[in-house]
Every structure is written in structure tokens, then in C-alpha cells.
SETORKE-692171 format. One record per residue (C-alpha): residue in three letters; x, y, z. Coordinates in steps of 0.2 Angstrom, whole numbers, plus 5000, padded with zeros to 4 digits. Example, Ala and Ser with C-alpha at 12.3 -4.5 7.8 and 13.67 -1.06 7.14 Angstrom:
2
ALA506249785039 SER506849955036 
END
This chain:
215
MET497348955023 PRO496349055009 ALA494948945001 ASP495748964984 THR497448894990 LYS496448744997 THR495548714980 ARG497148724971 ARG498048594982 PHE496548474981 PHE496548474962 ARG498448454961 GLY498348314972 LEU496848234961 LEU497848264945 GLY499348174953 VAL498248024958 ALA497448024940 LEU499148024932 VAL499847874943 LEU498247774939 LEU498347824920 THR500247764920 ARG499847604928 ARG498347574916 ALA499447614901 ALA500747494906 SER499547354903 LEU499047414886 ARG499847414870 SER501547514868 LEU500647654858 ALA499647704874 ARG501147694886 PRO501847874881 VAL500147954885 PRO500347984903 VAL502148064901 LEU501348174887 ILE500048234899 GLY501348264913 CYS502448364901 ALA500848474896 VAL500448504914 LEU502248554917 VAL502348684903 LEU500548744907 SER501148764925 ALA502848854919 LEU501748984909 ALA500649014923 VAL502149054935 ARG502949164922 ALA501349264921 ASP501149284939 ILE503049344940 ALA502749474926 ARG501149544933 PRO500649464950 TYR498749524950 ARG497249424949 SER495749554947 GLY495349684934 PRO495749834943 LEU497449764950 MET497949724933 SER497749904927 LEU499149954938 GLY500549964926 THR501550114930 SER503150134941 THR503550264954 SER505150354956 VAL505150354975 PRO506650244979 ALA505750144993 LEU504350104982 ARG505250084966 GLY504749924957 ILE502949934964 GLN501649944950 VAL500250074953 SER499050174942 ARG499750324932 ALA498750444944 ASP499450364960 ALA501250364953 THR501150554949 TYR500450594966 ILE501750494976 ASP503150564965 TRP502650734969 VAL502550694988 SER504250624988 ALA504950764978 ALA504150884990 GLY505050805005 THR506650824996 SER506451004990 LEU505851055008 GLY507350965017 ALA506250855027 GLU507350705028 HIS507650725047 VAL506150835052 PRO504650745062 ALA503150745051 VAL501350685054 VAL499950645042 ILE498050695044 ASN497250525040 GLY495550475036 PHE494850315044 LYS494050235028 PRO495150105018 GLN494950205002 LYS495650365010 THR497050285021 ARG497850215006 ASN498550374999 SER498850475016 LEU499950335024 GLY500850305009 ALA501150495007 LEU501950505024 TYR503050355020 ALA503650435003 PHE503850605011 ASN505150565024 HIS504750405032 SER504450505049 GLY504250385064 TYR503950535075 ALA502050485079 ASN500750375071 PRO499050465073 TRP498150325063 LEU498550195077 GLY496950135085 ARG495250105079 ASP494150245087 TRP494350425088 PRO495150505099 ALA496050355105 ALA496850345088 PHE497850505091 ASN498650455108 SER500350415100 LEU500350595093 ARG499950675109 LEU501150575119 ALA502550615106 CYS502150795107 THR502150815126 LYS503650705128 ASP504650785114 PRO503850945109 PRO504550975090 ALA505551135086 ASP505151095068 LEU503650995061 PHE502750945045 VAL500950905043 LEU500250825028 GLN498450865025 PRO497550765011 GLY496150845002 PHE494850735010 SER495250795027 GLY494550965030 PHE494751065045 THR493051005053 ALA493550815048 ALA493650705064 SER495550665059 THR496050845059 VAL495250885074 GLY496150735082 VAL497850805076 THR497450985081 LYS497050925099 GLY498550815099 LEU499650965095 ALA498751075107 ALA499350965121 CYS501051035119 GLY500551215115 ILE500551205096 ASP499151265086 PHE498651195071 PRO498451275058 GLY498751445066 ASP500651415070 PHE501051335053 ARG501151405035 VAL500851315019 VAL502451265011 ALA501851154996 ARG500051114988 ARG499550994976 PRO497751024968 SER496850884961 PRO495050854956 ASN495250694966 PRO495250744985 GLY496250584989 LEU497650644976 SER497750824983 MET498850884996 THR499251025008 ILE501051025016 TRP501051125032 ARG502751185042 LEU502851245059 ARG503351435059 
END
């Protein structure tokens, strides 16, 4: 259980005990003091309701997360608040998947291994066509992380395939080399056998994207 949850439960329990003791004490005092516990209880309920309402309206508790106030048009992600830059990026990836007819075509993403990089690349594959062909990001260490791609490729060589390459994964990056070796296991050369079908430039490498398709 998170520490903050334990702390909240402790203080709620402490407040409950205090209200019970205050009620018992007020009952022995003059009639003017008796409503005090009830008023305190009502105030606590009102404050709790306002806190719950605030959490529902904007369920974030840190400065960076509270700045996420833009919706995305991607159906599977609609209603999730993200930054304006991320919303524009993921909307573009989703629109690219639709315009390229990628709904039933296998796709893989070239992925980095740092959390700040995986956020965009994995979300891009989900928005592009939610392909379950292979998961090259599974596993903690390269090259074991690309076993699923190698196995999928050798077991069921694709006649058509998309590769999503975020801007932070150049051709010499370990993630790109892993995807290249995985595809080579079934005789597919990346990028030699592919052509660029869509490209999104951006000063932020995490928000740029090149989409390749098997020739």
C-alpha cells in the first residue's frame, strides 16, 4: 500500500476518534456546545466532497501532470488528457495509420529503452493500428528484447509490414539494430526492402516519426 494512502487512512481514523470523543464531551456540556461536533462533521463531509470533485475533474497531483489539458482524437485514447504537443503527435500517427490502410497490416515499432523515450514509441504503435504482430520491447536487455520479433518473423513471414521509427532511434541505435537483426532472420532487409510512406519532422526527436513499409 502506498505511504500516502496509509497516512490518509491514519488521519481519517484519528479524526473519527476525535469526533466521537468531542461528541461525548459536548453531550455533558451546555446545549449550546452540543451542535459543535455535528457542524465539524458536516464541514469535513463538504471538504471531502469538494476534494473528490476536484480529483474527478482533474485527477493529477503534480505540477507537470496538471498541465496535461488537451484531448486526443484517437478513439482508443479519447478522454485521456495529454499535453498539446503529445496530442498533435498521436493524432498524426493515428491519421497516418488510417490513410495508409494499416488496420490489418502487421506493424512493429523501433523502441528506445529509457522511460522518457518508450512513452511515445509504444503509444504510437497503439494509435497507428494496435498491431499485435510482435513486441520488440519485451525483455530488459538487448538483444533478448527482440526475440518475439524474430520468432514472429520466422514463423509467419509478413507479405506486408510497417516499421515505425521515432526520431530518437537512428540506424546505429541498439533498438534499430535489434529490429534489423530480427527481420533479417526471415530474409527481410531493413531499411533496404522498405520505402518511406510517411514522415513527421519535429525539433523534439520523441515527437518525430518515420513510417516505413515493406516494398
